[in-house]
LUMGU-838749 format. One record per atom (N, C-alpha, C, O, CB): atom name; residue in one letter; x, z, y. Coordinates in steps of 0.2 Angstrom, whole numbers. Glycine has a CB too. Example, Ala and Ser with C-alpha at 12.3 -4.5 7.8 and 13.67 -1.06 7.14 Angstrom:
# residues 2
['N','A',[66,39,-28]]
['CA','A',[62,39,-22]]
['C','A',[66,39,-16]]
['O','A',[71,42,-17]]
['CB','A',[57,45,-22]]
['N','S',[64,35,-11]]
['CA','S',[68,36,-5]]
['C','S',[64,39,0]]
['O','S',[67,40,6]]
['CB','S',[70,29,-3]]
This chain:
# residues 158
['N','M',[623,-236,-103]]
['CA','M',[622,-229,-102]]
['C','M',[619,-227,-95]]
['O','M',[615,-223,-95]]
['CB','M',[629,-225,-103]]
['N','T',[621,-231,-90]]
['CA','T',[619,-229,-84]]
['C','T',[611,-231,-83]]
['O','T',[607,-227,-80]]
['CB','T',[622,-233,-78]]
['N','A',[609,-236,-86]]
['CA','A',[602,-238,-86]]
['C','A',[598,-233,-89]]
['O','A',[592,-231,-87]]
['CB','A',[601,-245,-89]]
['N','V',[600,-230,-95]]
['CA','V',[596,-225,-98]]
['C','V',[596,-218,-94]]
['O','V',[591,-215,-93]]
['CB','V',[600,-223,-105]]
['N','R',[602,-217,-91]]
['CA','R',[602,-211,-87]]
['C','R',[597,-212,-81]]
['O','R',[593,-207,-79]]
['CB','R',[609,-209,-84]]
['N','K',[597,-217,-78]]
['CA','K',[593,-219,-72]]
['C','K',[585,-218,-74]]
['O','K',[581,-215,-71]]
['CB','K',[594,-226,-69]]
['N','E',[583,-221,-80]]
['CA','E',[577,-220,-83]]
['C','E',[575,-213,-84]]
['O','E',[569,-211,-82]]
['CB','E',[576,-224,-89]]
['N','E',[579,-209,-87]]
['CA','E',[578,-202,-88]]
['C','E',[576,-198,-81]]
['O','E',[572,-194,-81]]
['CB','E',[583,-199,-92]]
['N','E',[580,-200,-76]]
['CA','E',[580,-197,-70]]
['C','E',[573,-198,-66]]
['O','E',[571,-195,-62]]
['CB','E',[585,-198,-65]]
['N','T',[570,-204,-68]]
['CA','T',[564,-206,-65]]
['C','T',[558,-205,-69]]
['O','T',[552,-208,-68]]
['CB','T',[564,-213,-63]]
['N','K',[558,-200,-73]]
['CA','K',[552,-198,-78]]
['C','K',[551,-191,-77]]
['O','K',[555,-187,-76]]
['CB','K',[554,-200,-85]]
['N','E',[545,-189,-77]]
['CA','E',[542,-182,-78]]
['C','E',[537,-182,-83]]
['O','E',[534,-187,-85]]
['CB','E',[539,-180,-71]]
['N','M',[536,-176,-86]]
['CA','M',[532,-175,-92]]
['C','M',[527,-169,-90]]
['O','M',[528,-164,-87]]
['CB','M',[536,-173,-98]]
['N','G',[521,-170,-93]]
['CA','G',[516,-165,-92]]
['C','G',[511,-165,-98]]
['O','G',[513,-169,-103]]
['CB','G',[511,-166,-86]]
['N','K',[506,-161,-98]]
['CA','K',[502,-160,-104]]
['C','K',[494,-161,-102]]
['O','K',[492,-158,-97]]
['CB','K',[503,-154,-108]]
['N','I',[490,-165,-105]]
['CA','I',[483,-165,-103]]
['C','I',[480,-159,-105]]
['O','I',[480,-157,-111]]
['CB','I',[480,-171,-107]]
['N','I',[477,-156,-100]]
['CA','I',[473,-149,-101]]
['C','I',[466,-151,-102]]
['O','I',[463,-147,-106]]
['CB','I',[474,-145,-95]]
['N','G',[463,-156,-99]]
['CA','G',[456,-157,-100]]
['C','G',[455,-165,-99]]
['O','G',[458,-168,-95]]
['CB','G',[452,-154,-95]]
['N','I',[450,-167,-103]]
['CA','I',[447,-174,-103]]
['C','I',[440,-173,-101]]
['O','I',[436,-170,-105]]
['CB','I',[449,-178,-109]]
['N','C',[438,-177,-96]]
['CA','C',[431,-176,-94]]
['C','C',[427,-183,-92]]
['O','C',[430,-187,-90]]
['CB','C',[430,-172,-87]]
['N','I',[421,-183,-94]]
['CA','I',[417,-189,-93]]
['C','I',[410,-187,-91]]
['O','I',[408,-182,-92]]
['CB','I',[417,-194,-100]]
['N','S',[407,-192,-88]]
['CA','S',[399,-192,-87]]
['C','S',[396,-198,-89]]
['O','S',[399,-204,-87]]
['CB','S',[398,-190,-80]]
['N','E',[391,-198,-92]]
['CA','E',[388,-204,-95]]
['C','E',[384,-208,-89]]
['O','E',[382,-214,-90]]
['CB','E',[383,-203,-100]]
['N','K',[382,-204,-84]]
['CA','K',[378,-207,-78]]
['C','K',[381,-205,-72]]
['O','K',[383,-199,-71]]
['CB','K',[371,-204,-79]]
['N','R',[382,-209,-67]]
['CA','R',[384,-208,-60]]
['C','R',[380,-203,-57]]
['O','R',[374,-202,-58]]
['CB','R',[385,-214,-56]]
['N','G',[383,-198,-53]]
['CA','G',[379,-193,-50]]
['C','G',[378,-187,-54]]
['O','G',[375,-182,-51]]
['CB','G',[373,-196,-47]]
['N','T',[380,-187,-60]]
['CA','T',[380,-181,-64]]
['C','T',[387,-178,-65]]
['O','T',[392,-181,-64]]
['CB','T',[376,-182,-71]]
['N','A',[387,-171,-67]]
['CA','A',[393,-168,-68]]
['C','A',[397,-170,-74]]
['O','A',[393,-172,-79]]
['CB','A',[392,-160,-68]]
['N','K',[403,-170,-73]]
['CA','K',[407,-172,-79]]
['C','K',[408,-166,-84]]
['O','K',[408,-161,-82]]
['CB','K',[414,-175,-77]]
['N','H',[408,-168,-90]]
['CA','H',[409,-163,-95]]
['C','H',[415,-164,-100]]
['O','H',[417,-170,-100]]
['CB','H',[403,-162,-100]]
['N','E',[418,-159,-103]]
['CA','E',[424,-160,-106]]
['C','E',[423,-163,-113]]
['O','E',[418,-161,-117]]
['CB','E',[428,-153,-107]]
['N','V',[428,-167,-115]]
['CA','V',[428,-170,-122]]
['C','V',[435,-168,-125]]
['O','V',[440,-168,-121]]
['CB','V',[426,-177,-123]]
['N','E',[436,-168,-131]]
['CA','E',[442,-167,-134]]
['C','E',[446,-173,-135]]
['O','E',[453,-173,-134]]
['CB','E',[442,-164,-141]]
['N','T',[443,-179,-136]]
['CA','T',[446,-185,-137]]
['C','T',[443,-190,-133]]
['O','T',[437,-190,-132]]
['CB','T',[446,-187,-144]]
['N','A',[447,-195,-130]]
['CA','A',[444,-201,-127]]
['C','A',[447,-207,-128]]
['O','A',[453,-207,-129]]
['CB','A',[444,-199,-119]]
['N','K',[443,-213,-129]]
['CA','K',[446,-219,-129]]
['C','K',[447,-223,-123]]
['O','K',[442,-223,-119]]
['CB','K',[442,-224,-135]]
['N','L',[453,-225,-121]]
['CA','L',[453,-228,-114]]
['C','L',[454,-236,-116]]
['O','L',[458,-238,-120]]
['CB','L',[460,-226,-111]]
['N','V',[450,-240,-112]]
['CA','V',[450,-247,-114]]
['C','V',[453,-251,-108]]
['O','V',[452,-249,-102]]
['CB','V',[443,-249,-114]]
['N','E',[458,-255,-110]]
['CA','E',[461,-259,-105]]
['C','E',[457,-263,-100]]
['O','E',[451,-266,-102]]
['CB','E',[465,-265,-109]]
['N','D',[458,-262,-94]]
['CA','D',[455,-265,-88]]
['C','D',[447,-263,-88]]
['O','D',[443,-266,-86]]
['CB','D',[455,-273,-88]]
['N','W',[446,-257,-90]]
['CA','W',[439,-254,-90]]
['C','W',[439,-246,-88]]
['O','W',[436,-245,-83]]
['CB','W',[436,-255,-97]]
['N','G',[443,-242,-92]]
['CA','G',[443,-235,-91]]
['C','G',[441,-231,-97]]
['O','G',[443,-234,-102]]
['CB','G',[438,-233,-85]]
['N','I',[438,-226,-96]]
['CA','I',[437,-221,-102]]
['C','I',[430,-224,-105]]
['O','I',[425,-224,-101]]
['CB','I',[436,-214,-100]]
['N','E',[430,-225,-111]]
['CA','E',[424,-227,-115]]
['C','E',[419,-222,-114]]
['O','E',[420,-216,-116]]
['CB','E',[425,-229,-122]]
['N','G',[413,-224,-112]]
['CA','G',[407,-219,-111]]
['C','G',[407,-215,-104]]
['O','G',[402,-212,-103]]
['CB','G',[408,-214,-116]]
['N','D',[412,-217,-100]]
['CA','D',[412,-214,-93]]
['C','D',[408,-218,-88]]
['O','D',[410,-224,-88]]
['CB','D',[419,-212,-91]]
['N','A',[404,-216,-84]]
['CA','A',[400,-220,-80]]
['C','A',[404,-223,-74]]
['O','A',[402,-228,-71]]
['CB','A',[394,-215,-76]]
['N','H',[410,-220,-73]]
['CA','H',[414,-223,-67]]
['C','H',[419,-228,-70]]
['O','H',[423,-231,-66]]
['CB','H',[418,-218,-64]]
['N','A',[419,-230,-76]]
['CA','A',[423,-235,-79]]
['C','A',[420,-242,-77]]
['O','A',[414,-243,-75]]
['CB','A',[423,-235,-87]]
['N','G',[425,-247,-76]]
['CA','G',[423,-253,-74]]
['C','G',[429,-258,-72]]
['O','G',[434,-255,-72]]
['CB','G',[418,-253,-68]]
['N','H',[428,-264,-70]]
['CA','H',[433,-268,-68]]
['C','H',[434,-267,-61]]
['O','H',[432,-271,-57]]
['CB','H',[431,-276,-70]]
['N','W',[438,-262,-59]]
['CA','W',[440,-260,-52]]
['C','W',[446,-256,-53]]
['O','W',[449,-255,-58]]
['CB','W',[434,-257,-49]]
['N','H',[449,-254,-47]]
['CA','H',[455,-251,-46]]
['C','H',[455,-243,-48]]
['O','H',[460,-240,-48]]
['CB','H',[458,-252,-40]]
['N','R',[449,-240,-48]]
['CA','R',[448,-233,-49]]
['C','R',[445,-232,-56]]
['O','R',[440,-229,-57]]
['CB','R',[444,-230,-44]]
['N','Q',[448,-234,-61]]
['CA','Q',[445,-234,-68]]
['C','Q',[446,-227,-71]]
['O','Q',[441,-225,-75]]
['CB','Q',[449,-239,-73]]
['N','V',[451,-223,-69]]
['CA','V',[452,-216,-72]]
['C','V',[454,-212,-66]]
['O','V',[459,-214,-62]]
['CB','V',[458,-216,-77]]
['N','S',[452,-206,-65]]
['CA','S',[454,-202,-60]]
['C','S',[458,-196,-63]]
['O','S',[456,-193,-68]]
['CB','S',[448,-199,-56]]
['N','L',[463,-194,-60]]
['CA','L',[467,-189,-62]]
['C','L',[468,-183,-57]]
['O','L',[468,-185,-51]]
['CB','L',[474,-191,-64]]
['N','L',[469,-177,-59]]
['CA','L',[470,-171,-55]]
['C','L',[475,-167,-58]]
['O','L',[475,-166,-64]]
['CB','L',[464,-168,-53]]
['N','S',[480,-164,-54]]
['CA','S',[485,-160,-57]]
['C','S',[482,-153,-58]]
['O','S',[479,-150,-54]]
['CB','S',[491,-159,-52]]
['N','Y',[483,-150,-64]]
['CA','Y',[480,-144,-66]]
['C','Y',[483,-138,-61]]
['O','Y',[479,-134,-60]]
['CB','Y',[482,-142,-73]]
['N','D',[489,-139,-59]]
['CA','D',[492,-134,-55]]
['C','D',[489,-133,-48]]
['O','D',[488,-128,-46]]
['CB','D',[500,-135,-54]]
['N','K',[486,-139,-46]]
['CA','K',[482,-139,-39]]
['C','K',[476,-135,-40]]
['O','K',[473,-132,-36]]
['CB','K',[482,-146,-37]]
['N','V',[472,-137,-46]]
['CA','V',[466,-134,-48]]
['C','V',[467,-126,-48]]
['O','V',[463,-122,-46]]
['CB','V',[463,-137,-54]]
['N','K',[472,-124,-52]]
['CA','K',[474,-117,-53]]
['C','K',[475,-113,-46]]
['O','K',[472,-108,-45]]
['CB','K',[480,-116,-57]]
['N','E',[478,-117,-42]]
['CA','E',[480,-114,-35]]
['C','E',[473,-113,-31]]
['O','E',[472,-108,-28]]
['CB','E',[484,-118,-31]]
['N','F',[469,-118,-32]]
['CA','F',[462,-118,-28]]
['C','F',[458,-112,-31]]
['O','F',[454,-109,-27]]
['CB','F',[459,-125,-29]]
['N','N',[458,-112,-38]]
['CA','N',[454,-106,-41]]
['C','N',[457,-99,-39]]
['O','N',[453,-95,-38]]
['CB','N',[454,-107,-48]]
['N','E',[463,-99,-38]]
['CA','E',[466,-92,-36]]
['C','E',[463,-90,-29]]
['O','E',[464,-84,-27]]
['CB','E',[474,-93,-36]]
['N','R',[461,-95,-25]]
['CA','R',[458,-94,-18]]
['C','R',[451,-92,-19]]
['O','R',[447,-92,-14]]
['CB','R',[459,-100,-14]]
['N','G',[448,-92,-25]]
['CA','G',[441,-90,-26]]
['C','G',[436,-96,-28]]
['O','G',[430,-95,-28]]
['CB','G',[439,-87,-20]]
['N','A',[439,-102,-29]]
['CA','A',[434,-107,-30]]
['C','A',[430,-107,-37]]
['O','A',[424,-109,-37]]
['CB','A',[438,-114,-30]]
['N','K',[434,-104,-42]]
['CA','K',[430,-104,-49]]
['C','K',[427,-110,-51]]
['O','K',[421,-110,-53]]
['CB','K',[425,-98,-49]]
['N','V',[431,-116,-51]]
['CA','V',[429,-122,-54]]
['C','V',[432,-123,-61]]
['O','V',[437,-121,-63]]
['CB','V',[431,-128,-49]]
['N','V',[428,-127,-65]]
['CA','V',[430,-129,-71]]
['C','V',[432,-136,-71]]
['O','V',[431,-140,-67]]
['CB','V',[424,-128,-77]]
['N','D',[436,-138,-77]]
['CA','D',[438,-145,-77]]
['C','D',[432,-150,-77]]
['O','D',[427,-149,-80]]
['CB','D',[441,-146,-84]]
['N','G',[433,-155,-73]]
['CA','G',[427,-160,-72]]
['C','G',[423,-159,-65]]
['O','G',[419,-163,-63]]
['CB','G',[423,-160,-78]]
['N','A',[424,-153,-62]]
['CA','A',[420,-151,-57]]
['C','A',[421,-155,-51]]
['O','A',[417,-156,-47]]
['CB','A',[421,-144,-55]]
['N','F',[427,-158,-50]]
['CA','F',[429,-163,-45]]
['C','F',[427,-170,-46]]
['O','F',[428,-174,-42]]
['CB','F',[436,-162,-43]]
['N','G',[424,-171,-52]]
['CA','G',[423,-178,-54]]
['C','G',[429,-181,-57]]
['O','G',[429,-187,-58]]
['CB','G',[421,-182,-48]]
['N','E',[434,-177,-59]]
['CA','E',[440,-180,-62]]
['C','E',[440,-181,-69]]
['O','E',[436,-178,-73]]
['CB','E',[446,-176,-60]]
['N','N',[443,-187,-72]]
['CA','N',[443,-188,-79]]
['C','N',[448,-184,-83]]
['O','N',[447,-181,-88]]
['CB','N',[444,-195,-80]]
['N','L',[454,-184,-80]]
['CA','L',[460,-181,-83]]
['C','L',[463,-175,-79]]
['O','L',[465,-176,-73]]
['CB','L',[465,-186,-85]]
['N','V',[464,-169,-82]]
['CA','V',[467,-164,-79]]
['C','V',[474,-163,-82]]
['O','V',[474,-161,-88]]
['CB','V',[463,-157,-79]]
['N','V',[479,-163,-79]]
['CA','V',[486,-163,-82]]
['C','V',[490,-158,-79]]
['O','V',[491,-158,-73]]
['CB','V',[489,-170,-81]]
['N','E',[493,-154,-83]]
['CA','E',[498,-149,-81]]
['C','E',[505,-151,-80]]
['O','E',[507,-156,-84]]
['CB','E',[498,-143,-86]]
['N','D',[508,-149,-75]]
['CA','D',[515,-150,-74]]
['C','D',[517,-157,-71]]
['O','D',[523,-159,-71]]
['CB','D',[519,-149,-80]]
['N','L',[512,-161,-69]]
['CA','L',[513,-167,-65]]
['C','L',[509,-166,-58]]
['O','L',[503,-165,-58]]
['CB','L',[510,-173,-69]]
['N','D',[513,-167,-53]]
['CA','D',[510,-167,-46]]
['C','D',[509,-174,-44]]
['O','D',[513,-177,-40]]
['CB','D',[515,-163,-41]]
['N','F',[503,-176,-46]]
['CA','F',[501,-183,-45]]
['C','F',[502,-185,-37]]
['O','F',[504,-191,-36]]
['CB','F',[494,-185,-47]]
['N','R',[500,-181,-33]]
['CA','R',[500,-182,-26]]
['C','R',[507,-184,-23]]
['O','R',[507,-188,-18]]
['CB','R',[497,-176,-22]]
['N','S',[512,-182,-27]]
['CA','S',[519,-183,-24]]
['C','S',[521,-190,-27]]
['O','S',[527,-192,-25]]
['CB','S',[523,-178,-26]]
['N','F',[518,-193,-32]]
['CA','F',[520,-199,-35]]
['C','F',[518,-205,-30]]
['O','F',[512,-205,-27]]
['CB','F',[517,-200,-42]]
['N','P',[522,-210,-30]]
['CA','P',[520,-217,-27]]
['C','P',[515,-221,-31]]
['O','P',[514,-220,-37]]
['CB','P',[526,-221,-25]]
['N','V',[511,-224,-27]]
['CA','V',[506,-229,-30]]
['C','V',[511,-234,-34]]
['O','V',[516,-236,-32]]
['CB','V',[502,-233,-25]]
['N','G',[508,-236,-40]]
['CA','G',[512,-240,-44]]
['C','G',[516,-236,-50]]
['O','G',[519,-239,-55]]
['CB','G',[518,-244,-40]]
['N','T',[516,-229,-50]]
['CA','T',[518,-225,-55]]
['C','T',[515,-227,-62]]
['O','T',[509,-228,-62]]
['CB','T',[518,-218,-53]]
['N','I',[519,-227,-67]]
['CA','I',[516,-229,-74]]
['C','I',[515,-222,-77]]
['O','I',[520,-218,-78]]
['CB','I',[521,-234,-77]]
['N','L',[510,-221,-80]]
['CA','L',[508,-215,-84]]
['C','L',[507,-217,-91]]
['O','L',[503,-221,-92]]
['CB','L',[502,-211,-81]]
['N','E',[511,-214,-95]]
['CA','E',[510,-215,-103]]
['C','E',[508,-209,-106]]
['O','E',[510,-204,-105]]
['CB','E',[517,-218,-105]]
['N','C',[503,-210,-111]]
['CA','C',[501,-204,-115]]
['C','C',[498,-207,-122]]
['O','C',[494,-212,-122]]
['CB','C',[495,-201,-111]]
['N','E',[501,-205,-127]]
['CA','E',[500,-208,-134]]
['C','E',[501,-215,-133]]
['O','E',[507,-217,-131]]
['CB','E',[492,-207,-136]]
['N','D',[497,-220,-135]]
['CA','D',[497,-227,-134]]
['C','D',[495,-230,-127]]
['O','D',[496,-236,-126]]
['CB','D',[494,-231,-140]]
['N','V',[492,-225,-123]]
['CA','V',[489,-227,-117]]
['C','V',[494,-228,-112]]
['O','V',[499,-224,-111]]
['CB','V',[483,-222,-115]]
['N','V',[493,-234,-108]]
['CA','V',[497,-234,-102]]
['C','V',[493,-235,-96]]
['O','V',[488,-240,-96]]
['CB','V',[502,-241,-103]]
['N','L',[494,-231,-91]]
['CA','L',[490,-232,-84]]
['C','L',[495,-233,-79]]
['O','L',[501,-232,-79]]
['CB','L',[486,-225,-83]]
['N','K',[492,-236,-73]]
['CA','K',[496,-238,-67]]
['C','K',[492,-235,-61]]
['O','K',[486,-236,-60]]
['CB','K',[497,-245,-66]]
['N','M',[495,-230,-58]]
['CA','M',[492,-227,-52]]
['C','M',[491,-232,-47]]
['O','M',[495,-236,-45]]
['CB','M',[496,-222,-49]]
['N','T',[484,-232,-44]]
['CA','T',[482,-238,-39]]
['C','T',[480,-235,-32]]
['O','T',[480,-238,-27]]
['CB','T',[476,-241,-42]]
['N','Q',[479,-228,-32]]
['CA','Q',[476,-225,-26]]
['C','Q',[478,-218,-26]]
['O','Q',[477,-214,-31]]
['CB','Q',[469,-227,-25]]
['N','I',[479,-215,-20]]
['CA','I',[480,-208,-19]]
['C','I',[475,-205,-15]]
['O','I',[474,-208,-9]]
['CB','I',[487,-206,-17]]
['N','G',[471,-201,-17]]
['CA','G',[465,-198,-13]]
['C','G',[460,-203,-12]]
['O','G',[460,-209,-14]]
['CB','G',[468,-196,-6]]
['N','K',[454,-200,-9]]
['CA','K',[449,-205,-7]]
['C','K',[444,-201,-2]]
['O','K',[444,-195,-2]]
['CB','K',[444,-207,-13]]
['N','E',[441,-205,2]]
['CA','E',[437,-203,7]]
['C','E',[431,-199,4]]
['O','E',[428,-202,-1]]
['CB','E',[435,-208,12]]
['N','C',[429,-194,7]]
['CA','C',[423,-190,4]]
['C','C',[417,-191,9]]
['O','C',[418,-188,15]]
['CB','C',[424,-182,3]]
['N','H',[413,-195,8]]
['CA','H',[407,-197,12]]
['C','H',[402,-192,13]]
['O','H',[399,-190,18]]
['CB','H',[404,-204,10]]
['N','T',[401,-188,7]]
['CA','T',[396,-183,7]]
['C','T',[400,-177,5]]
['O','T',[403,-177,-1]]
['CB','T',[389,-184,3]]
['N','H',[399,-171,8]]
['CA','H',[403,-165,5]]
['C','H',[399,-162,-1]]
['O','H',[393,-161,0]]
['CB','H',[403,-160,11]]
['N','C',[403,-161,-6]]
['CA','C',[401,-159,-12]]
['C','C',[399,-151,-12]]
['O','C',[401,-148,-7]]
['CB','C',[406,-160,-18]]
['N','Q',[396,-149,-17]]
['CA','Q',[395,-142,-17]]
['C','Q',[401,-137,-17]]
['O','Q',[401,-132,-14]]
['CB','Q',[391,-140,-24]]
['N','I',[407,-140,-20]]
['CA','I',[413,-136,-19]]
['C','I',[415,-135,-12]]
['O','I',[417,-130,-9]]
['CB','I',[419,-139,-23]]
['N','Y',[414,-141,-8]]
['CA','Y',[416,-141,-1]]
['C','Y',[411,-136,3]]
['O','Y',[413,-132,7]]
['CB','Y',[416,-148,2]]
['N','Q',[405,-136,1]]
['CA','Q',[400,-132,5]]
['C','Q',[402,-125,4]]
['O','Q',[401,-121,8]]
['CB','Q',[393,-134,2]]
['N','R',[404,-123,-2]]
['CA','R',[405,-116,-4]]
['C','R',[412,-114,-1]]
['O','R',[413,-108,1]]
['CB','R',[405,-115,-11]]
['N','M',[417,-118,-2]]
['CA','M',[424,-116,0]]
['C','M',[427,-119,7]]
['O','M',[432,-116,9]]
['CB','M',[429,-119,-6]]
['N','G',[423,-124,10]]
['CA','G',[425,-126,16]]
['C','G',[431,-132,15]]
['O','G',[433,-134,20]]
['CB','G',[428,-121,20]]
['N','E',[432,-133,9]]
['CA','E',[437,-139,7]]
['C','E',[436,-141,0]]
['O','E',[433,-137,-4]]
['CB','E',[444,-137,8]]
['N','C',[438,-147,-2]]
['CA','C',[438,-150,-8]]
['C','C',[445,-153,-9]]
['O','C',[447,-157,-5]]
['CB','C',[432,-155,-10]]
['N','I',[448,-152,-15]]
['CA','I',[455,-154,-16]]
['C','I',[455,-162,-19]]
['O','I',[460,-165,-18]]
['CB','I',[459,-150,-21]]
['N','M',[450,-164,-21]]
['CA','M',[450,-171,-24]]
['C','M',[451,-176,-19]]
['O','M',[455,-181,-21]]
['CB','M',[443,-172,-28]]
['N','P',[448,-176,-13]]
['CA','P',[450,-181,-8]]
['C','P',[458,-182,-6]]
['O','P',[460,-187,-4]]
['CB','P',[446,-180,-2]]
['N','V',[461,-176,-7]]
['CA','V',[468,-176,-5]]
['C','V',[473,-176,-11]]
['O','V',[478,-179,-11]]
['CB','V',[470,-170,-1]]
['N','Q',[471,-172,-17]]
['CA','Q',[475,-171,-22]]
['C','Q',[474,-176,-28]]
['O','Q',[478,-178,-32]]
['CB','Q',[475,-164,-25]]
['N','G',[468,-179,-28]]
['CA','G',[466,-183,-34]]
['C','G',[469,-190,-33]]
['O','G',[470,-193,-28]]
['CB','G',[458,-184,-34]]
['N','V',[471,-193,-39]]
['CA','V',[473,-200,-39]]
['C','V',[469,-204,-44]]
['O','V',[465,-202,-48]]
['CB','V',[481,-200,-41]]
['N','F',[470,-211,-43]]
['CA','F',[466,-215,-47]]
['C','F',[471,-220,-51]]
['O','F',[476,-222,-48]]
['CB','F',[461,-219,-43]]
['N','A',[469,-223,-57]]
['CA','A',[473,-227,-60]]
['C','A',[469,-233,-64]]
['O','A',[463,-232,-65]]
['CB','A',[477,-223,-65]]
['N','E',[472,-238,-66]]
['CA','E',[469,-243,-70]]
['C','E',[472,-242,-77]]
['O','E',[478,-240,-78]]
['CB','E',[471,-250,-67]]
['N','V',[469,-244,-82]]
['CA','V',[471,-244,-89]]
['C','V',[475,-251,-90]]
['O','V',[471,-256,-90]]
['CB','V',[465,-243,-94]]
['N','L',[481,-251,-92]]
['CA','L',[485,-257,-93]]
['C','L',[485,-258,-101]]
['O','L',[485,-264,-103]]
['CB','L',[492,-256,-91]]
['N','V',[485,-252,-105]]
['CA','V',[485,-253,-112]]
['C','V',[480,-248,-115]]
['O','V',[480,-242,-113]]
['CB','V',[493,-252,-115]]
['N','S',[476,-250,-119]]
['CA','S',[471,-246,-123]]
['C','S',[474,-241,-128]]
['O','S',[479,-242,-130]]
['CB','S',[466,-251,-126]]
['N','G',[470,-236,-129]]
['CA','G',[472,-231,-134]]
['C','G',[468,-225,-134]]
['O','G',[463,-225,-130]]
['CB','G',[479,-230,-134]]
['N','T',[469,-220,-138]]
['CA','T',[466,-214,-138]]
['C','T',[470,-208,-136]]
['O','T',[476,-208,-138]]
['CB','T',[463,-213,-145]]
['N','I',[467,-204,-132]]
['CA','I',[471,-198,-130]]
['C','I',[467,-192,-132]]
['O','I',[461,-192,-134]]
['CB','I',[472,-198,-122]]
['N','H',[471,-186,-132]]
['CA','H',[468,-180,-134]]
['C','H',[470,-174,-129]]
['O','H',[475,-175,-126]]
['CB','H',[470,-178,-141]]
['N','A',[466,-169,-129]]
['CA','A',[468,-163,-125]]
['C','A',[474,-161,-128]]
['O','A',[474,-160,-135]]
['CB','A',[462,-158,-125]]
['N','G',[479,-159,-125]]
['CA','G',[485,-157,-127]]
['C','G',[491,-162,-128]]
['O','G',[496,-161,-129]]
['CB','G',[484,-154,-134]]
['N','S',[489,-169,-127]]
['CA','S',[493,-174,-127]]
['C','S',[498,-174,-122]]
['O','S',[496,-172,-116]]
['CB','S',[490,-181,-127]]
['N','V',[504,-176,-123]]
['CA','V',[509,-176,-118]]
['C','V',[509,-183,-114]]
['O','V',[507,-188,-116]]
['CB','V',[517,-176,-121]]
['N','M',[509,-182,-107]]
['CA','M',[509,-188,-102]]
['C','M',[516,-188,-99]]
['O','M',[518,-183,-97]]
['CB','M',[503,-187,-97]]
['N','T',[519,-194,-98]]
['CA','T',[525,-195,-95]]
['C','T',[523,-200,-89]]
['O','T',[519,-204,-89]]
['CB','T',[530,-198,-99]]
['N','A',[527,-198,-83]]
['CA','A',[526,-202,-77]]
['C','A',[533,-206,-76]]
['O','A',[538,-203,-76]]
['CB','A',[524,-198,-71]]
['N','R',[532,-213,-75]]
['CA','R',[538,-217,-74]]
['C','R',[537,-220,-67]]
['O','R',[532,-223,-66]]
['CB','R',[540,-222,-79]]
['N','F',[542,-219,-63]]
['CA','F',[541,-221,-56]]
['C','F',[544,-228,-55]]
['O','F',[549,-230,-58]]
['CB','F',[545,-216,-51]]
['N','P',[540,-232,-50]]
['CA','P',[543,-239,-49]]
['C','P',[549,-238,-45]]
['O','P',[551,-234,-41]]
['CB','P',[537,-243,-45]]
['N','D',[553,-244,-46]]
['CA','D',[559,-244,-42]]
['C','D',[557,-245,-34]]
['O','D',[554,-250,-33]]
['CB','D',[564,-250,-44]]
['N','V',[560,-240,-30]]
['CA','V',[558,-241,-23]]
['C','V',[564,-243,-19]]
['O','V',[563,-243,-13]]
['CB','V',[555,-234,-21]]
């Protein structure tokens, strides 16, 4: 019983608000209703997929909402993120967190990333939240996800 209780205490749940892809690097991502995630690759059809540690990018919807309340007026995918998820504060999760959604299993590999060239959002707002709030993951188990799917976060034993 203790093991079950411990597992419950180390899980959080959220909902996918947006799924975004771009077929070509350097172009804006656009929303899709459904996406197939491929093990050790990323989102099928997304230009940033590949055999590396940043196969899928995620951003907390709540952080985007806060940013928009300051006047940003950005849409899903504007930061180059693949998944926008409500009620999960990815920035507060440790690397190694397991994210499960439908049959898909992701493992967080990186928090934030250096921004070498300031994007249009940075030019307009003086900041961009993706370098600080965005996280990246590898696909451990393939499957299909949909906007509205529930995502759970399971934290590694620390």
